[in-house]
C-alpha positions in Angstrom: -28.0 -77.3 6.1 -26.7 -78.1 9.6 -26.6 -81.8 10.5 -29.3 -82.5 13.2 -29.5 -86.3 12.9 -33.2 -85.9 13.3 -35.8 -85.6 10.5 -38.1 -83.7 12.9 -35.5 -81.0 13.8 -34.4 -80.8 10.1 -38.1 -80.1 9.2 -38.2 -77.3 11.8 -35.0 -75.9 10.3 -36.5 -75.9 6.8 -39.7 -74.3 8.0 -37.8 -71.5 9.7 -35.2 -70.8 6.9 -37.9 -70.6 4.2 -39.8 -68.0 6.4 -36.9 -65.7 6.9 -36.0 -66.4 10.5 -32.5 -65.3 11.4 -29.7 -67.9 11.7 -29.3 -67.0 15.4 -33.1 -67.5 16.1 -33.1 -70.8 14.3 -30.1 -72.0 16.2 -31.5 -70.9 19.6 -35.0 -72.3 19.0 -33.7 -75.7 17.8 -31.4 -75.9 20.8 -34.2 -75.5 23.3 -36.6 -77.7 21.3 -34.0 -80.5 21.2 -33.4 -80.0 25.0 -37.1 -80.2 25.7 -37.5 -83.5 23.7 -34.5 -85.0 25.4 -35.7 -83.9 28.9 -38.9 -85.9 28.2 -36.9 -89.0 27.1 -37.3 -88.3 23.4 -41.1 -88.4 23.3 -42.6 -86.6 20.3 -43.8 -83.1 21.2 -47.3 -84.0 19.8 -47.5 -86.5 22.7 -46.6 -83.7 25.2 -48.7 -80.8 26.5 -48.8 -77.8 28.8 -48.0 -79.9 31.9 -44.8 -81.2 30.3 -43.8 -77.7 29.2 -44.3 -76.4 32.8 -42.2 -79.3 34.1 -39.4 -78.5 31.7 -39.4 -74.7 32.5 -39.4 -75.5 36.3 -36.5 -77.8 35.8 -34.5 -75.0 34.1 -35.2 -72.7 37.0 -34.9 -75.1 39.9 -32.1 -77.5 38.7 -30.2 -75.6 36.0 -30.5 -72.3 37.8 -30.9 -70.4 34.5 -31.5 -66.7 34.4 -35.0 -65.3 33.8 -34.1 -64.3 30.2 -32.8 -67.7 29.4 -36.0 -69.4 30.7 -37.9 -66.9 28.6 -35.9 -67.9 25.5 -36.9 -71.6 26.1 -40.5 -70.6 26.5 -40.4 -68.6 23.2 -38.9 -71.6 21.4 -41.7 -73.9 22.7 -44.3 -71.4 21.9 -43.0 -71.3 18.3 -42.9 -75.1 18.2 -46.6 -75.5 19.3 -48.3 -72.4 18.0 -46.7 -72.2 14.6 -44.8 -75.3 13.6 -47.1 -78.0 15.0 -50.3 -75.8 14.8 -51.2 -77.1 18.3 -51.6 -73.9 20.3 -50.2 -73.9 23.8 -52.7 -73.3 26.6 -52.4 -71.1 29.7 -48.8 -72.1 30.7 -48.4 -70.5 34.1 -47.8 -73.3 36.5 -44.0 -73.3 36.3 -41.5 -71.9 38.7 -40.1 -68.7 37.2 -36.4 -68.2 37.2 -34.8 -65.4 39.4 -35.3 -62.0 37.8 -32.8 -60.2 40.0 -31.0 -57.7 37.8 -27.3 -56.8 38.0 -26.0 -53.3 37.7 -24.3 -53.0 34.3 -20.5 -52.7 34.1 -19.7 -49.2 32.9 -16.3 -47.7 31.9 -15.3 -44.2 32.7 -14.6 -41.9 29.8 -10.8 -42.3 30.5 -11.2 -46.1 30.4 -13.0 -45.9 27.1 -10.3 -43.7 25.6 -7.6 -46.1 26.9 -9.4 -49.1 25.4 -9.8 -47.4 22.0 -6.2 -46.4 22.0 -5.3 -50.1 21.8 -7.1 -50.6 18.5 -6.6 -49.4 15.0 -8.2 -49.6 11.5 -11.4 -51.5 11.2 -11.2 -52.8 14.8 -11.1 -49.2 16.1 -14.1 -48.3 13.9 -16.0 -51.3 15.3 -15.3 -50.4 18.9 -16.0 -46.7 18.3 -19.4 -47.5 16.8 -20.3 -49.8 19.7 -19.6 -47.0 22.1 -20.4 -43.9 20.1 -23.8 -45.2 18.8 -24.8 -47.6 21.6 -25.1 -50.6 19.3 -25.6 -54.2 20.2 -22.9 -56.3 18.6 -25.5 -58.1 16.3 -26.8 -54.7 15.3 -23.3 -53.6 14.3 -22.5 -56.6 12.2 -25.9 -56.4 10.4 -25.3 -52.8 9.3 -25.3 -52.3 5.6 -23.7 -49.5 3.7 -27.1 -47.9 3.1 -27.7 -47.7 6.8 -25.1 -45.0 7.3 -26.7 -41.5 6.9 -23.9 -39.1 6.5 -26.1 -36.1 5.9 -28.0 -36.4 9.2 -25.2 -38.1 11.2 -27.2 -41.1 12.1 -27.4 -44.9 11.7 -30.5 -46.9 10.8 -30.9 -50.1 12.8 -33.3 -52.6 11.3 -34.9 -55.5 13.2 -33.1 -54.8 16.5 -34.2 -56.6 19.6 -37.9 -57.3 19.5 -37.7 -56.9 15.7 -37.9 -53.1 16.1 -36.3 -50.4 13.9 -34.7 -47.3 15.2 -32.3 -44.4 14.4 -29.3 -43.8 16.6 -26.6 -41.1 16.6 -23.4 -41.1 14.6 -20.3 -39.3 15.9 -19.0 -36.9 13.2 -15.4 -38.0 14.1 -16.2 -41.4 12.6 -17.2 -40.1 9.1 -13.7 -40.3 7.5 -13.2 -43.9 8.9 -16.6 -44.9 7.6 -15.8 -43.6 4.1 -12.6 -45.6 4.2 -14.5 -48.7 5.3 -17.1 -48.3 2.5 -14.2 -48.0 0.0 -12.9 -51.4 1.3 -16.3 -52.9 0.9 -16.5 -51.6 -2.7 -13.1 -53.3 -3.5 -14.3 -56.6 -2.0 -17.5 -56.4 -4.0 -15.5 -55.8 -7.2 -13.6 -59.0 -6.6 -16.8 -60.9 -5.8 -18.6 -59.7 -8.9 -15.7 -61.1 -11.0 -16.5 -64.5 -9.6 -19.0 -66.2 -11.9 -20.6 -68.2 -9.1 -21.1 -65.3 -6.8 -24.8 -64.7 -6.1 -24.7 -61.5 -4.2 -25.0 -60.5 -0.5 -27.4 -62.3 1.9 -30.8 -60.6 2.0 -34.2 -61.4 3.4 -36.3 -63.3 0.8 -38.9 -60.6 0.6 -36.3 -57.9 -0.2 -34.5 -60.1 -2.6 -37.7 -60.5 -4.6 -38.6 -56.8 -4.4 -35.1 -55.6 -5.3 -33.6 -58.4 -7.5 -30.6 -56.3 -8.4 -29.8 -55.2 -4.9 -27.8 -58.3 -4.0 -24.9 -57.0 -6.1 -25.3 -53.3 -5.3 -22.8 -51.6 -3.1 -25.4 -49.9 -0.8 -26.9 -53.3 0.2 -23.5 -54.9 1.1 -22.7 -55.4 4.8 -20.6 -52.6 6.2 -18.4 -55.2 7.9 -18.3 -58.2 5.5 -17.0 -61.6 6.3 -13.4 -62.3 5.0 -14.6 -65.3 3.1 -17.5 -66.3 0.9 -20.0 -69.0 2.2 -22.9 -71.0 1.0 -26.4 -69.7 1.9 -28.0 -72.7 3.7 -31.4 -72.0 2.3 -30.4 -71.8 -1.4 -26.8 -73.2 -1.5 -25.8 -70.0 -3.3 -22.4 -68.6 -2.8 -22.7 -65.3 -0.9 -20.8 -62.9 1.4 -22.2 -62.7 4.8 -21.3 -60.2 7.6 -18.5 -60.5 10.1 -19.0 -63.2 12.7 -20.3 -61.4 15.8 -18.7 -64.0 18.2 -15.3 -62.6 17.4 -16.1 -59.1 18.7 -16.1 -59.8 22.4 -12.6 -61.3 22.2 -11.5 -58.2 20.4 -12.9 -55.9 23.0 -11.7 -58.0 26.0 -8.2 -58.1 24.6 -8.1 -54.3 24.1 -9.4 -53.8 27.7 -6.7 -56.1 29.1 -4.0 -54.3 27.2 -5.3 -51.0 28.4 -5.0 -52.2 32.0 -8.8 -52.1 32.7 -9.6 -54.4 35.6 -13.3 -54.9 34.8 -15.3 -57.6 33.0 -15.5 -55.9 29.7 -17.5 -57.0 26.6 -19.2 -55.3 23.6 -22.2 -54.7 25.8 -20.0 -52.8 28.3 -19.5 -50.1 25.6 -23.2 -49.9 25.1 -23.8 -49.5 28.8 -21.1 -46.8 28.9 -22.8 -45.0 26.0 -26.1 -44.8 27.9 -24.5 -43.8 31.2 -22.3 -41.1 29.6 -25.3 -39.7 27.8 -27.2 -39.4 31.0 -24.2 -37.9 32.7 -24.1 -35.2 30.0 -27.7 -34.3 30.7 -29.6 -36.2 28.1 -33.2 -36.9 28.8 -33.9 -40.5 29.8 -36.6 -40.8 27.1 -34.0 -39.8 24.5 -31.6 -42.4 25.8 -34.4 -45.0 25.7 -35.0 -44.2 22.0 -31.3 -44.4 21.2 -30.9 -47.8 22.9 -34.1 -49.2 21.4 -35.6 -50.1 24.8 -39.3 -50.9 24.7 -39.8 -49.9 28.3 -38.2 -46.9 30.0 -37.8 -49.0 33.1 -35.1 -50.9 31.3 -33.2 -47.6 30.7 -33.7 -46.4 34.3 -31.1 -49.0 35.5 -28.4 -46.6 34.2 -29.6 -43.9 36.6 -28.7 -46.2 39.5 -25.1 -46.3 38.1 -24.9 -42.5 38.3 -26.1 -42.3 41.9 -23.5 -42.0 44.6 -23.5 -45.0 46.9 -26.6 -47.0 47.7 -29.7 -45.1 46.7 -27.6 -42.0 46.3 -27.0 -41.7 50.0 -23.8 -39.9 51.1 -21.9 -41.8 53.7 -21.6 -40.1 57.1 -17.9 -41.1 57.1 -17.4 -38.5 54.4 -18.4 -35.7 56.8 -15.6 -36.7 59.2 -13.0 -35.9 56.5 -13.9 -32.1 56.5 
C-alpha cells in the first residue's frame, strides 16, 4: 500500500481498492482530496461543507488557472469523498467559478508524417504505435488490452471500461495480424516462466471476475497483451502478479520517434488517436461511425475533427489565393 502518512487517506485507499477502483482513479482522487484538506488548513472534511467545496473549486480556476477538465476531476474526487466514502451527500454545488472551457484544435499528423514516425520503430514498439493510430486507442486502453480482446476473425478489438467506464469495439488493421500473433507468442513464453514460479498468483484482474473465473488468472487469454517486464505485488492482496506495461513510458516512446522522424509538432500518443479520427473522416467515414470508434459519448466531441479538415478559418478560402491564378 502507498505511504500516505495519514490514517484518513489510507482508509480512503483501502475503501477504493476493495471496491475495484482502478489504480489511476485511486491516485487521482486521493491527490485532490489531500489538496482539498490542505487548502482548508487540514480541517477534517466532515467539518467542511458545500461552501468550502465551492471555495476550493474557485481557487483552482482563479488562482491555479486549471483547465475545465482538471477542475472537473477535482469535483469528481470530492463528490466521491462526500457521497460515497463519508456518506454525507453534497448539496447543490454551483456557486463556484468554472474554469475556462476553451477547446484547442487537436494536433494531427499527415499520413506521410505517420509513416515517417512508424518507420523509426520496430518490434513491440512499432506494434504499440500502430495500434494507437490504426485503432484510435487511448494509451490506457492499449495497455489494458488482454489477449482475449483481439478478435482476429472479425478484425476488431474489444475495449473494456474505456473513458466513462464504457465498452466499445474498434477496428483492427489486417496488416497487424502477424505482429499480434508474434506478440501473443511472447506473452505465452512469459506466462510459462511465471507459472514455474511457485509464488506467482496470476495476472491482475478485477475482484468480481477473479471470483467468477478462478482459473482465468493463469490462462493465456486473460493475460495482458503488453505485460510489464517485471512481476509486482498487488497492493490489495500482496500477491505476486504481472501487471500491464506502464502507460507513462509510451509518450516518451512516441515523442522520440517523432523527433527522429523530423516532425516539428508536439506529438504524443493522443496525437495518433487524433490522426486516426481525422484520416477516417478524410476518407469519407460517417461522423457517427467515427464517434463509435473513438468511444465519444457526445458527437459534438467528435465534430472537433471536422474543423481540422476545413481549409482556413471556418473553411473560408482566402481572397489572396485568387490573385495567384
